[in-house]
C-alpha positions in Angstrom: 119.3 122.1 127.6 118.1 120.9 124.3 120.6 119.0 122.3 120.6 117.2 119.0 123.7 115.0 118.4 124.4 113.4 115.1 126.6 110.4 114.6 127.4 107.8 112.0 129.2 109.9 109.4 132.4 108.9 107.8 134.3 108.1 104.7 132.7 105.6 102.3 133.3 104.6 98.7 130.8 105.4 96.0 128.1 102.8 96.0 128.4 102.3 99.7 126.0 103.0 102.5 125.9 104.8 105.9 123.3 105.2 108.6 123.2 108.5 110.4 121.7 108.8 113.9 120.4 111.8 115.7 119.9 111.6 119.4 117.8 114.3 121.0 117.8 115.3 124.6 116.6 118.0 126.9 112.9 117.6 126.0 110.6 115.1 124.4 110.5 115.4 120.7 107.6 113.1 120.1 105.5 116.1 118.8 108.3 117.5 116.7 108.9 117.0 113.0 112.4 115.8 112.6 114.4 116.6 109.5 117.8 116.0 107.9 119.6 118.7 106.0 123.1 118.8 104.4 125.6 121.4 103.4 128.2 120.6 100.7 131.3 122.7 100.4 130.5 126.0 98.8 126.8 125.4 98.8 123.9 126.4 100.9 122.2 124.1 103.4 119.7 121.9 101.6 116.8 119.7 102.7 117.3 116.0 102.6 114.4 114.4 104.4 111.8 114.9 107.1 109.6 112.6 109.2 106.4 114.2 110.5 105.2 113.5 114.0 101.6 113.3 112.9 101.2 110.0 111.2 104.9 109.4 110.7 104.8 110.5 107.0 108.2 110.9 105.3 109.3 113.2 102.6 112.5 113.4 100.6 114.4 115.7 98.4 114.6 114.3 94.8 118.3 113.7 95.3 117.6 111.1 97.9 114.4 109.4 96.8 114.8 105.7 96.5 118.2 105.8 98.2 117.6 107.5 101.6 115.2 106.4 104.3 114.4 108.5 107.3 113.0 106.7 110.4 112.3 107.2 114.0 112.9 105.0 117.0 110.8 106.3 119.9 110.5 110.0 120.6 114.1 111.0 120.6 116.1 109.1 118.0 116.0 109.7 114.3 117.9 107.8 111.6 118.9 108.5 108.0 119.8 105.3 106.1 121.7 106.2 103.0 122.3 103.7 100.2 124.1 103.9 96.9 126.0 106.9 97.9 127.8 109.0 95.3 130.3 111.8 95.5 127.5 114.4 95.2 126.3 113.2 98.6 129.5 114.5 100.3 128.4 117.1 102.8 128.0 117.8 106.5 124.6 116.3 107.5 122.5 118.1 110.2 119.6 116.9 112.2 116.9 119.4 113.0 113.6 119.6 114.9 110.5 121.8 114.5 107.0 122.1 115.6 105.9 124.7 113.1 106.7 123.3 109.6 103.9 122.7 107.2 103.7 120.7 104.0 104.9 123.8 102.1 107.6 124.9 104.5 109.1 121.6 105.6 112.1 121.9 103.2 113.0 125.4 104.6 115.7 125.3 107.2 114.5 128.6 108.6 111.4 126.8 109.9 113.5 124.5 112.2 114.2 125.6 115.7 116.8 123.1 117.0 119.9 121.9 115.2 122.7 119.5 115.8 126.3 120.2 115.2 126.5 118.1 112.1 128.3 114.9 111.0 130.6 114.8 108.0 129.9 112.3 105.2 132.5 111.9 102.5 132.0 109.7 99.5 135.1 108.9 97.5 135.0 107.9 93.8 
């Protein structure tokens, strides 16, 4: 059974940092693009970052550029390092995996096939 399990969320003050982890099991994800999305209260799920399996290139939403770093440790663990957090970063963060995204579709959650259950990140002012 394929599973993605996020961890590392929590409550942090504005300006603080967190590192989210995503552990994948059930298959080898070395040939999957791995992404992070988030859903804030009352908003739709939005793209945060993705790391491509070909070449390891990374891409970020404008909201996280310069503050967030996505990385990969081996085939089945992905991280999202988040710095200088602000209250607008408060959301449930989800890890996702796909073998069919392209440069033009990698920000579309519908293009991802596997999802974790999410981890809550709350940033207080």
